[in-house]
N, C-alpha and C positions, 0 to 999 in steps of 0.2 A: 503504626499503619492506621489510618485514619476515615473512616465510612461517614458518608453526611449524608441523609436524604436517600437514599442510593440500593439497589437490588441487587442481592445477590443470589442466583435460587438457578438449582442444577435438578436433574433427573437423578441422580447419582451422589455419589459423596460429597461433600462441600468442608473444606478443611482451611482454615484460617490460620496461619503461624505470623508472628510478628517479634524481632530480635528483642526492640523497647515495647512499647506500650501499644495494645488495641483498643481504637475505639472505634463504636458503634455508634451511631445517635442521627441528630435529627438536623432536616435544615430546616430554613427561617422565611415565613412570609411576614410581614412588617407591611403595613400601611396606616397614612393619615389622611385626616379629614378637616376642611376648616369651612366654617358657614360665618360671613357677619354682614347682618343688617341693618341698616340707621335712615332714619325717617325723619327729615326736620318738615313742619311746617307753621304753618304761621297764617293774621288775617285779621278781616272784619269779620262780625256780627249778629245778628242785632234778635232780640227774644222780646216780644210784649213790647214794651216803651224805654228797651235800651238797648244801646249799642254794647259793644266790646270789642279791646284786638288783643288775640294774644297767640299765646306762638305753644308746639307740643315737640317734642324729641324726643323721639324712641328708640333705641338701640339693643340690639338680638347677637347675639353671637352664642355658635357650638360648635367642638372642637371633642374629636373618635379619634384614637389611634388604639393598635393591636397588635400583638405577635403570638402565630401560629406557628408549629411544629410540622412537620412530614416525618414519623418516624423512620426507617432503610428496613430494611429486612434481608435478612438472609436466611436460604431454607433450602429442604433437598423431598420432595413428592416420593422416591422409596428407597435413598438410603438417609446416612449419618451426616450431623454436625460435626464438626472439629475447631476450637477456637483456642488460638496457646497463644498465653504474651510474653516474653521475656521478663516483662515489665507486668504495667497493672493491665488488665482485662477491665474493659469499662462500656454498659452497655446505656443506654439514655433512651429512652420512647422508643425502642426499634421493639421488631419482635422477629424474635429465633423459632425458626419450626420445623421436625426434623418427622419422615416419618419411623425411623428407630431413633438412639440413640442419641442426646445433645449433649457435649461435654465442653466445658468451657474451662481452663484453666489462669493462672497467673500470680505475681507474687501478691496481688490485692487484686480482688476482685468486686466488683461494683455493680449493680444494676437497679437505675432507678429511674424517675420519673421526670419529663422536659415540663418545666409552665409556661404557659401561654398566659399572658395577662390582655388586658380590655383596658381601657380608659374612655369616661365622657364626661364633657362639662359645659354647662351650659348658664347662659348668664342674661338677662330679660329684664331690661331699666324703661324709665318710661318718667320725663320733666314735663309739668305742665308750669304756665303765667298766663295772667288776664287781669287785663285793665277796665271798670265798667264804668258806665255812665247812664246813669235812666232815673224818672220819675219815676214815683211810686206813690202808693200812698192808702189811705180807703177812697177816694174819689177815684183815682187813678182804676185802682181796681175795679170798681162797679165800670166805671167807661170801657175797657178791654174784658169785662165779661159782657155786657152788651153787644158788646162788637161780634163776639164770639159766635153768641149764642145769634145773632142778625144771621152770620153767615153759615150757623150751620140749618137755618130755620133754611136759608134758599139752595142748600145745596140738599135738603131730605129729597127724595122719591116719595117716601109716605107722608101723605096729607096732614095726620094727625100729629105726627109728630116734627112738620113745620111747623102746625100749628103751635105746639106745646113752645117748639124752641123758639118763635115768635113775639109772644106771652111772656116767655121772662125776656128778652130783649128789651120789651115795651116795661116791663117791671124796675131791671135794673138799669135803662133810662130815666123811670121818673125817678130811682134814688138818687141817681147822680144829681140828677136838676134839683131835687129839695136842697141836696148837701151845700149845694153852691147859695142856694138862696136861705140856707140859714148864715150866711156870712162865717163860715167859720169851715169852710173841705179843710179834706184828709189830703193835704198835699205835699210833697219835698222832693227834693234832685239828693240823690244817692250817689259819692263815687265812693266803688273801693277795691281793692287789688289782692287777689287771691294766688298762689301757689302752691305746687304738689310735687313729690316727687318719691318715686319709687323702687326699687331692688332685691330680685328673687335672684337666689343663684343654687347649684345642683352640681356637687363632683360626683363618682363611682368611678368606682374603683377593684379588679375582680383578678383573680387568679385561677386558674385552673390547672390540674397537674393529670401527666397521660404519663402512664408507666410502659415499664418492660413487659415484654409477653414470650412465656415462653412456653413451646406445646412440643411435645417428644413423646409418637408411642410407644417406646422403650424406658429408657432410662434418661434421666437429666442430671449430669452429675456435676457440681462448681465448686471448686479446691480455690482456697488460696494460698500458698505455698510455702510464704513468708509477714503474712501479718493478717488481715481481715478480709471479712466476707461479709459483703451487706444488701440486702434487699430491700429497697423501701416502694413503699407506693406501688408492688410492682406484682407479679402473676405470673407460676409454675405449676403447669397441666403436664402428669406425664405418667406412667405405668408406676416407677420408681423415680424418687427424686435423693440422691444424697448430696450431700450440705458440709461441708467439711473448712479448718481454717485452724494453722498455724496461733491463730491471736482470738479475734473476735468473730461471732455467726450473729451477725444484726439483723433481725424481721423487726421493721416497722413500716409507718403507716408516713403518709406525704398528706396534706393539707389541702383545698381550696379554700378560698377569703373572699372577700365579698363587704366592701366599704362603702355608705351612703355619706353624704352631708350635704345638708342644703342649709339657706340663711332667707332672710325673707327681712325690709323694712320698708318702710312707708312714712311718709311724713306728711304735711298742707300746715298753711296758714293763712288766712285770710285779714285786713283791716277796711270800716269802713266808715264816714262820714254822712251825714246828711244835713242837709237844712232845708226847713218848710214852715208851715202856718202850723206847726204844734210847737216848733221850737228848733232845737238842734239837736242832734245827737252825735254816737259813734262806738264801732263796735270793735273788739279781735279775737277770734278764735285760733286753736290750734289742735295737733292729735298729733301723739306718734306711734308706730305699732313695731315691735322687732321680735323673732324667734329665730328658731333652730331646728333641726330635726337630723339628728345620727345614727345611724344604726352600723357595727359590726360582728359578720357570722363565720365560721371557722366550721367547716368541713369534713370529717377524715377518712384516705381513703388509704383502707386496710391492703395490707399485703397479706396474699394468700399461697402456700403453700400445699397444692393440693396428688396426691399421687392415687391411684386404685389400688396398690398393691401398697408397697412400702414405701416409708420413708424415713431418712438418719440422716443424724443430725451427731459431727462431729469438732467438738470447739476444743484447743490445748488452753483458753482463756473462758471469759464471759460466753455465757449464748443469752444475747437479751431477744425477748419476743416484745417489740412494744408495737400495739396498733395494728398486730398478725395474728392470723391464725395456723396449722398448719395441721390437714387432713388426711387422716391415711385410715388403708387398712390396720396395718399396722407401726407402730412408731418406737425408734429406737433411738437413743440420746447419750451420745458419754463426753462429757463438759469436765474439763480440766481447771476453769472457774466454780463462778457465781449462773444459777439458773436464775431470769429474770424474766416473768411474764405479767404484763400489765396493759388495760384497757384503754381508750383515749377517749375523753369525752369530746360531742361536737359544742361547741359553742354559741351563744348569742345576746346579744349587748344591743340596748337601743334607748335615748331618750330623745324628750320632745319639751322645748318651752317655748312658750308665746306670751306676749304682754302686752300690751297698749294704757294709753293716755292719753284724755284730751282735758279741753277746760277753754272759757270763754270770760269774757269781760264783755259789758254793754255800760254807756254811760248817757245819760238826754237831764236836760234841762229838769223833768219828775225825776230823776234819781235813777239809778241804777245798779245792777247785782251782776254776778259772778259766777262762775259755777265749775268743777272738776271732778273727773273720773279715775277711777283706775282699775284693770282687772290683768288679773297673769293668772297660767293655768301650766300645770308641768304632766312629764308622764315619762316614767321608761316601765322597761323590762328586764329581764333574763334569762336565761338558758345557758345549763350543762347537763348534757344526757350523755352516756355512753350509748352508740345504737347497734353496734357492733364489739360483739365479747371478747376479748384477744383467746389465745389460750391450744393448747394442745388435744387434740380431740383421734385419738383413736377406734377401730372400726370394730367388727367381729375378736381378729388378733390382737388385739390388747396392747400395751406399752409398756417399752424395758427401761427407765431414766435414769442414770447412775451420773450423780451429779458430785463432785471434790471440795464442793463451799457450800453453799448457802442457796436455796432453793426462795423466790420472794414472791406471792402474788399479788396481786393489786390488780383486784375486779376481774381477777382472770379463772382459766377454766383446766383442770389436766382431766380429762374425760375418757371415758370408755363406751363400748356397747359390747365388751366380752366377759365374759365371765373374770370371778376376783380373779381368780388362779391365773389369769395372763395378763395384770397388772401389779407391775414390780417398778417404787419410786425409793433408792437409794442416796443419801444425801446427808450430809456434815450437821446442818442445822435447816432449821423451816420456819417462814414467814409468811406471814397473811394477812390481809382489811381488806376490806369492802371500799368501794367508792360511791357517793352517795350522791344523786340526781337531783335537781333540781330544776325551779322556772316560778320563777313572782310575774309581778308586774305591780305597780303603783301610777293612783292619777290624783289631780286635785285643783281646785279651781278658788282662786280669791278676788276681791276686788273690793270696795267704797265708789259713793259717789257721796259728792258736797253740794250743797249754796246758799244763795244768800242773796240778798235784795237789801237796798235800800232807801228810803221816800223820801222828798222834800215837798215842802210846801205849792204848789198845783198857781202860777202864774192868772191872772184872769178873774173866776167869780170867786171872791170870799176866801178861807182859809181853809179848805178843802187838802187834804192829805193822806198822802200811803201812805199803809202801815209797811213796817219794817218784820225780813220774816228772817230766816236763816235753818237749814239744818244739814243732820251727815249721816248719811243711809248706808252702814254695811252689807255689801251683797255675799249671801248667805254661801256658804262654803260648802265648797260639795269635794270629798274624799272617796278613792274605795284603792283597795290592793286585793291582793289573792297571792297566794303561793304552791305548788304542789313539790311531792317528795317523792323520793323511788331511794331502791340502793340496788348497785349490780356488784351479786354476791360471788366470793371465792371460792373455788370446789375441788377437791380432788378424788378423783373415784375409786372405790373401794376396790382390795386385792389383798390378798389372803394371807393368812397368819405366816409372817416370816417369808413376804415375797417385799416389804417395804421397810425401810432400817432408817433408822436415825441415829448416825454415829455420835452425835452430842443428844443431851434432854434439853436443848436450848429450841424451844419453840414459841412464839412471839406472837401477836395481833396486836393489829394498828387499823387506823379508822382514818381514808383518806378524804378530805373534802378539799373541793376545791368550790 
């Protein structure tokens, strides 16, 4: 029998029985969407004394996908709920509610979580290139400046500002006339080509778990008659709770996860030649940059067993309480194997890297030069810590725990609000360890730049020579780091003399570090 994303509700008792498996689970809602945008532009343009032809291509893409779960509901407003499976009883991400008792039996019994997922990714890419032809040089700059000042003078509403612009225009015009009269005006024709490319990507994935929920006004009882009882990332709340299994009882956590990946890259290059009254020249330059940022996190969702009166655990094999809590006024446990109680850590890791480099060379009749620079930076961080300590916690009724073999505590607790005379832990051996929590981060940056030039005798008047120069400049490296540490300690509540026993003298202590 399978119940998916449905509701079964009654005023009085509800009973569901299956000869084989009985499954109460979720239905799914799925969604997908994509968006793509692409633009291409090309054409002529002008700036000052130059004309250019260029094109630009831009692409943007977005993709989203998700899976969400809708749980089932089985309940009674005034009565009890009974679930019986000849095979396995499996409840996933659904609610079981009873005003009175709630009973579930099967060969194996599982209460666990449904996992919803979400995905998002986006990509952005731009490509550009341009070919330019123009007139440049000192004379051209003076003429262009005179034109700009004259236009500013004519467009100004303030007479004083207009006069100042006019004076500047006359000055620049006079300087241009003087340059031409000298017989050596600085004028050159320039032809250049440049291109650039950039691309950014982002990908995000997450999972979210939604556990089963059990609420009973009386007793909530689950029994695995042929194997294991497992409760994962789910909650059981009742006046009394009874958990029993022929083999193992497993109370464990589930986890939400989040992952992010991003990348970026860019590059550009240009080349130009010129010829004019001062001779010929050529130059080239390039730049390149890339980087990434990554992060991953895991958040635990503990299982909670809450009984306002008493909680009872019986297992023929081991009982594992890993990322789970048993809270009751009084706790009784009879374990045929080992009792393992462990806290679990939330974790986070991130790292980022960015680097860039650029360089250029130029050559002319007067000499040449070149330069190069490079920078890089890194950052990283991590965290691991217990947000909710696992354990068995009894109220003023105390606890009575009998373990046939070993009891192991990893950063976990067996606690009680009761007088020591009401607490008893009887175990073959006892091992325990603490959990080391930590957080750390680091960041660093470094780089350098270098350049040089070489001169040649200048044509024209005499033997005027330009000086040679060069150099290397390291960037001041910077780094910063830090860390913080804490400990989640194990603890066992005190009991009266003669109430707690070890049937051997084997007691071992360990330290667990993640």
